[in-house]
N, C-alpha and C positions, 0 to 999 in steps of 0.2 A: 504494500500500500504506500502511495506517495504521501509525503508530508507537504505542508504548505511551502516549505523552503525548497523542496524539489521542484515545485511547479513554477514559482517565481524565480527566474535566474538572476536578472539584474535590472535596474532602472535604466531607461534610455534618456539621456539628457542632451538635447540638441537645441538649436535656436527655435525650430518649429515646435518641439515639445514644450519648451519654456513658454512660447506664445499661447499654446493650448492651456497651460496651467493658469496663466494670468487671465485669459479670456473666459474659459468655460469650466474651470476646475477639472480638467481632464489630465490624467497622468499616464505616461507611457512606460511599459515594461517589456522586456524580453522574457518569454515564458517557454515552458516545455512544449515541444511540437505536438505531443499527443494530448495536451490538456484541452478541456472544453471550457465554455464560458462559465458554467456553474462552478467548476473547480477553481477557476481563476478568481471569480467573485468571492468564494468562501476563503480562499487563501489570502487575498488582500484584506478582507475584513478581519481575519484572524491575526495576521502579522501586524497591521497598522492600527487596529481598533477604530475603523471608520465605517461608514455606511455607504455601500456602493449602489449607485442607481442604475448604471448601464455599463456593459462590457462589449467592446467591439474588437474583433481579431483580424489580423492580416498575416498571411503566409508570405514571408519575404524569401524569394527564390535565390538560389546561389548565383553569384556573379563571376564572370571571368576576370582573372587578375593576372597581370603580367609584370614581372620585374626583370628588366633587361632581356635575357634570352630564355628565362624560365617562365613557364605558364602553369597556372593552376586556377583554383576557384576559392572564393570566399564562401564560407559555409552558409547554408540556409537556416533560417530560424523563424519563430512565430512571434509576432508583436501584438500586444494587447493594449488598447486604449481604454482606460477606466475612468468613468465619470463619477464623482463623489456627490453626496448630498450637499446642499448649500450650507456654508459656514464651517465645513470641515476641510482640513488640509493634511498633507503628509509631510512630516518634517525632514525626511530623507532628501527631498528635492531642494530644500533651502540651502543656498550657498552663502 
């Protein structure tokens, strides 16, 4: 059985995700590829003690990567965009 920490891999902090936090209270996480929306919601609520209103997921496909003469791929992962109830925040994203 997976724990909450096995489902949530890491937060994704970019300019676009920071804009989503300021605008809509939406936080972005890299999650386990096999996790579904219900598992993601329960994991976020358990780890951060917040109320999740909505979960959206995106499968990010692998991308070709080339460094000089060597070719390979960046690995694929699943991204979850989580919307919180009004008035709640996650302190892990505060810099």
